[in-house]
C-alpha positions in Angstrom: 36.1 11.1 -4.4 36.6 13.7 -1.4 33.9 16.4 -1.4 34.1 19.7 0.5 30.9 21.8 1.7 31.8 25.2 3.3 28.8 27.1 4.7 29.3 30.7 5.8 28.8 30.0 9.4 31.5 27.3 10.0 33.9 25.1 7.9 32.8 21.5 7.0 35.5 19.2 6.2 34.4 16.0 4.4 36.4 12.9 4.7 37.0 9.4 5.8 36.9 8.1 9.5 34.4 7.5 12.3 32.4 10.8 11.0 32.2 11.8 7.6 31.6 15.5 8.1 33.1 17.7 10.5 32.2 21.4 11.4 34.8 23.9 13.0 32.6 26.7 14.6 34.7 29.4 16.3 33.7 30.8 19.8 35.7 34.0 19.5 36.0 36.9 21.8 33.6 37.6 24.9 30.5 35.2 25.3 27.3 37.7 24.7 23.8 37.2 23.2 25.1 37.7 19.9 27.7 35.0 20.3 24.6 32.7 21.4 22.8 33.3 18.1 25.8 32.8 16.0 26.1 29.6 17.6 22.8 28.6 17.5 22.5 29.1 13.6 25.7 27.5 13.1 24.9 24.2 14.9 21.7 24.1 13.4 23.5 24.7 9.8 25.8 21.8 10.9 23.0 19.6 11.6 20.7 20.4 8.4 24.2 19.8 6.4 24.3 16.1 8.0 27.3 16.8 10.0 28.7 13.8 11.8 31.2 16.2 14.5 30.8 19.5 15.4 34.2 21.3 16.8 33.7 24.3 18.9 37.3 26.1 18.5 37.0 28.2 21.8 39.5 31.4 22.8 37.4 33.5 25.1 38.0 35.3 28.2 34.3 34.6 29.5 31.3 36.8 29.5 27.7 36.8 30.0 26.2 33.8 32.2 22.8 33.7 30.8 24.5 33.5 27.1 26.6 30.6 28.2 24.0 29.1 29.9 21.6 29.2 26.6 24.6 27.9 24.9 25.0 25.0 26.7 21.2 24.0 26.4 22.2 24.4 22.6 24.6 22.1 23.0 23.1 19.5 24.8 19.9 19.4 22.5 22.3 18.8 19.7 22.0 14.8 18.5 25.6 15.6 16.8 28.9 15.0 18.9 30.6 18.2 20.1 34.3 18.4 21.0 35.4 21.8 22.5 39.1 22.4 21.0 40.6 25.3 23.2 43.1 27.0 21.0 44.1 29.9 23.8 42.0 30.2 26.7 38.7 29.0 27.8 37.9 31.2 30.8 34.9 32.0 33.2 31.9 31.6 30.7 34.3 29.7 28.1 35.2 27.1 30.8 31.3 26.4 31.1 30.9 26.2 27.7 34.0 23.8 27.1 32.5 21.3 30.0 29.4 21.1 28.2 30.9 19.6 25.1 31.2 15.8 24.9 34.9 16.1 25.0 37.7 18.5 25.2 40.9 18.9 23.3 43.6 21.6 24.3 46.4 23.1 22.2 49.4 23.1 24.0 49.9 26.2 26.4 46.1 26.5 26.2 44.4 27.6 29.6 40.9 26.8 31.1 39.2 27.7 34.2 38.6 31.3 36.2 35.1 31.0 36.6 33.9 33.1 39.2 30.6 35.0 38.6 31.2 38.8 38.8 29.0 41.7 37.9 29.3 44.4 35.3 31.5 46.4 38.1 33.9 43.4 38.7 32.1 42.7 41.9 31.0 39.5 43.3 27.7 39.0 41.8 26.1 37.8 45.2 25.1 34.6 47.3 22.0 33.7 45.1 24.0 34.0 41.7 27.0 32.1 42.9 25.1 29.4 44.2 23.5 29.1 40.9 26.6 29.1 38.9 28.8 26.5 41.5 25.8 24.2 40.4 25.9 25.1 36.7 29.7 24.2 36.7 29.2 21.2 39.0 26.5 19.7 36.8 28.7 20.7 33.4 31.7 18.6 34.8 29.4 15.6 36.0 27.7 15.8 32.6 30.5 13.7 31.1 32.1 11.6 34.3 34.4 14.4 35.3 35.6 15.1 38.9 33.3 18.1 39.9 35.8 19.4 42.7 38.0 20.9 39.9 35.1 22.7 38.2 33.9 24.3 41.7 37.3 25.2 42.3 37.6 27.2 39.1 34.2 29.2 40.4 34.9 29.1 44.4 37.6 30.4 45.7 37.1 28.6 48.6 37.8 25.4 47.5 41.4 24.4 48.4 43.5 23.2 45.6 47.5 23.9 46.2 48.8 21.4 44.3 47.5 23.3 41.2 48.2 26.6 42.1 44.9 27.2 43.3 44.8 27.2 47.5 42.1 28.6 49.1 41.4 32.2 48.1 42.6 31.5 44.3 40.7 30.5 41.7 41.7 27.3 39.5 43.2 27.5 36.2 44.2 24.4 34.5 46.8 24.2 31.5 46.4 21.6 28.8 48.8 19.3 30.7 46.9 19.6 34.1 43.6 19.2 32.4 44.7 16.0 30.6 46.0 15.0 34.6 42.5 15.5 35.8 40.5 14.2 32.9 39.2 17.5 31.9 40.8 17.1 28.4 41.2 14.0 26.5 44.2 15.2 24.8 46.4 18.0 23.1 46.7 18.9 19.5 48.8 21.6 17.7 46.4 22.3 15.0 43.3 21.2 13.1 45.3 18.6 11.6 46.2 17.1 14.8 43.1 17.4 16.0 41.4 15.4 13.5 43.8 12.6 14.0 42.7 12.7 17.4 39.4 12.6 16.6 40.3 9.3 14.4 39.3 11.5 11.4 42.9 11.7 10.1 41.9 11.3 6.6 39.7 14.3 6.4 41.7 17.1 4.7 41.4 20.8 5.7 39.7 22.6 2.7 41.6 25.0 0.8 39.0 27.6 1.5 39.6 27.0 5.1 43.3 27.6 4.5 42.8 30.9 2.7 40.2 32.2 5.6 43.0 31.1 8.5 45.5 33.3 6.5 43.4 36.4 5.8 42.1 36.7 9.6 45.8 36.9 10.8 46.0 39.9 12.8 49.0 40.8 10.5 47.7 40.1 7.3 44.3 42.2 7.9 46.1 45.8 7.3 47.7 44.6 4.6 44.6 43.5 3.1 42.6 47.1 4.1 45.6 49.1 3.0 45.8 47.0 -0.7 42.1 47.3 -1.0 41.6 51.1 -0.3 44.8 52.0 -1.9 43.8 50.2 -5.3 40.4 51.6 -5.6 41.5 55.1 -4.9 44.5 54.9 -7.5 41.5 53.2 -9.9 39.8 57.1 -9.5 43.4 58.6 -10.6 43.8 56.3 -14.0 41.4 56.1 -16.8 39.6 52.9 -17.3 39.4 49.9 -15.0 42.7 48.4 -14.5 45.1 46.7 -12.3 44.6 49.0 -9.3 41.2 48.5 -9.4 41.1 44.6 -9.6 43.9 44.6 -6.7 41.7 46.8 -4.5 38.6 45.1 -5.4 40.1 41.6 -4.8 41.7 42.3 -1.3 38.3 43.5 -0.1 36.2 40.5 -1.5 39.0 38.6 0.2 38.8 40.0 3.6 35.1 40.0 3.8 34.5 36.6 2.1 37.7 35.2 4.3 35.9 36.3 7.4 32.3 35.3 6.7 34.3 31.7 6.0 36.2 31.9 9.1 32.5 32.4 10.8 33.7 36.0 12.0 31.4 37.9 9.8 27.8 37.5 8.4 26.2 39.0 5.4 25.2 42.3 7.1 28.9 43.6 7.5 28.9 42.9 3.7 25.7 45.0 3.0 27.1 47.7 5.3 30.1 47.6 3.2 28.2 48.2 0.0 25.6 51.0 1.6 28.9 52.7 2.7 30.7 52.7 -0.6 27.4 53.9 -2.2 26.9 56.7 -0.1 30.5 58.1 -1.0 29.5 57.8 -4.7 26.5 59.5 -3.9 28.7 62.4 -2.4 30.6 62.7 -5.3 27.8 63.4 -7.8 25.4 64.8 -5.7 27.2 66.9 -3.2 25.1 66.9 0.4 27.5 69.5 2.5 29.6 65.9 3.1 26.8 64.1 5.3 26.8 61.0 2.8 30.7 61.0 2.5 30.7 61.1 6.5 27.8 58.3 6.7 29.6 56.3 3.9 33.0 56.4 5.5 31.4 55.3 9.1 29.6 52.8 7.2 32.7 51.3 5.4 34.7 51.3 8.9 31.6 49.4 10.9 31.7 46.8 8.2 35.6 46.1 8.6 34.9 46.3 12.4 31.8 43.9 12.6 33.6 41.4 10.0 37.0 41.6 11.5 36.7 39.4 14.5 39.2 41.4 16.5 39.1 44.1 19.2 38.0 47.4 18.5 41.3 49.2 19.3 43.1 46.4 17.0 40.4 47.2 14.0 40.8 51.2 14.0 45.2 50.6 14.1 44.5 48.8 11.3 42.0 51.1 9.6 44.6 54.0 10.6 47.2 52.3 8.8 45.1 51.8 5.5 44.4 55.4 5.7 47.4 56.3 6.0 48.9 54.4 3.5 46.5 55.4 1.0 47.1 59.1 1.4 50.6 58.4 0.9 50.3 56.2 -1.8 47.9 58.6 -3.8 50.4 61.5 -3.1 53.2 59.7 -4.6 51.0 58.6 -7.6 50.0 62.1 -8.4 53.7 63.6 -7.9 54.8 61.1 -10.5 52.3 60.5 -13.2 49.7 63.5 -12.3 46.1 63.5 -12.4 44.8 61.3 -15.1 41.6 59.7 -14.0 38.0 59.3 -13.3 37.3 62.9 -11.7 38.6 64.6 -14.9 35.4 63.1 -16.4 33.3 65.0 -14.4 35.1 68.1 -13.0 35.5 71.3 -15.9 39.7 71.7 -15.9 39.6 73.8 -19.2 40.1 77.7 -18.7 39.4 80.4 -21.2 42.6 82.0 -21.0 43.5 84.3 -23.8 46.4 82.6 -24.9 44.1 79.6 -25.9 42.4 82.1 -28.1 39.4 82.9 -25.6 38.7 86.5 -26.2 35.4 88.3 -25.4 36.2 91.4 -28.0 39.1 92.1 -29.9 41.6 94.7 -28.7 41.9 97.5 -31.5 45.6 98.6 -30.7 45.6 100.3 -34.0 43.4 103.3 -32.3 46.4 104.3 -30.1 47.4 107.8 -30.4 44.9 108.7 -32.7 43.3 112.1 -32.4 39.7 113.0 -32.4 36.7 115.3 -31.2 34.2 114.8 -28.7 31.0 114.8 -30.3 28.8 114.5 -27.2 29.8 115.3 -23.7 32.4 113.1 -21.9 30.9 112.5 -18.3 33.5 110.4 -18.3 31.7 108.3 -21.2 30.4 109.4 -24.4 30.9 109.4 -28.1 34.0 111.0 -29.9 34.8 111.0 -33.8 38.2 109.5 -34.9 38.1 110.7 -38.8 35.1 109.1 -40.4 34.7 106.5 -37.6 32.6 107.5 -34.0 33.5 105.3 -31.2 32.2 104.7 -27.7 34.7 106.1 -25.5 35.9 107.2 -21.9 38.0 109.4 -20.3 40.8 108.7 -17.7 38.0 110.6 -15.1 37.8 114.3 -16.2 34.6 115.7 -17.8 35.0 116.8 -21.5 32.4 119.3 -23.3 31.5 118.6 -26.8 34.2 120.1 -29.5 36.9 118.9 -27.1 40.2 117.7 -28.8 40.9 114.1 -27.7 43.5 111.3 -28.1 43.5 107.7 -27.4 45.7 106.7 -24.8 44.6 103.1 -24.1 42.5 100.1 -25.4 41.4 97.1 -23.7 38.8 95.3 -25.5 36.2 97.0 -26.4 37.0 99.7 -23.8 39.0 103.0 -25.4 40.1 105.1 -23.1 41.0 108.9 -24.3 41.9 112.1 -22.4 42.2 115.9 -23.7 44.6 116.6 -26.4 46.3 120.1 -25.3 
């Protein structure tokens, strides 16, 4: 019976073949200390779970030399065989990481090389640093009996290899076919299934969870999930109870975050940041803080998406902008079509004390209009007048009237009775 185990920092695929357990670990974006820490945890996790083979899926433009050197040491210290699977490009520090693997498999069209060492300004890093890097590239190639001249040509433009589009003055970059030809790759594979076959693990199956992870991390799917998630949760505020919009929104966001966690792009810190952001937004709703809690909550939610996405900052911000636009537009259409019947009606007073609803502070005595009486106190302009057997508090239209002046009611408004001299 086949079993599948999926940790959060890599995918383990269990099957029959030379190795029973294979771990896929992504090596994405720039090589830096964060990636170093991630790979250290992931490789240790694979070893703890008894993995028989580790596959590093490499797609990186390179990065920091010190981080790449530390990653190479981590790889060499592992007793588990490691395969570098170059899915798009393994440039600069990425090429160095690939060369430190036990074998290299490349996706058709993938590239490896262009490994000159430069500083943060884009200039050469100096003779001392270059000497170290050239020696490191040469040593990495010799580690698995590869001809070191090609590794040196990747790092040193003075090496002349015109047959591979790297004459003197140019850095060597090998495509998949060239890498196989010069012994820098053991083969090519279109996808993971073919890769497992190349590794003699063809009976191992890629798990359903892993397929879902690959789907939700697709750059096209990310803005769709974020749009569904945000729109669903916002519409839930517009409708009573917790229904379909809420489940759709929560499901989409959970699929986004847990899919990226399974794929290895996100850790628990991104999910924790999302929860903190949502809590701050809720606090802003119930305890207004001049917008501070709301702003911090929104920043937390966006930051959690950025951390979890595994994509460039520019792409993530575009995806968030699309989600916000869809949410605002969808909410507007929902209110126009169905009106507002949701959550905020429970905490916001919407009733008004209008007279047509029966709310009156004092009854207006319209029967007094036209009645004639006599001022029994000076009216300056308010005072008391007598109408038959009834005495009333009255006010003139502005004039002062003496005691005994004949008056007439010209207007009533609630308890206010307005009179003028009756000539």
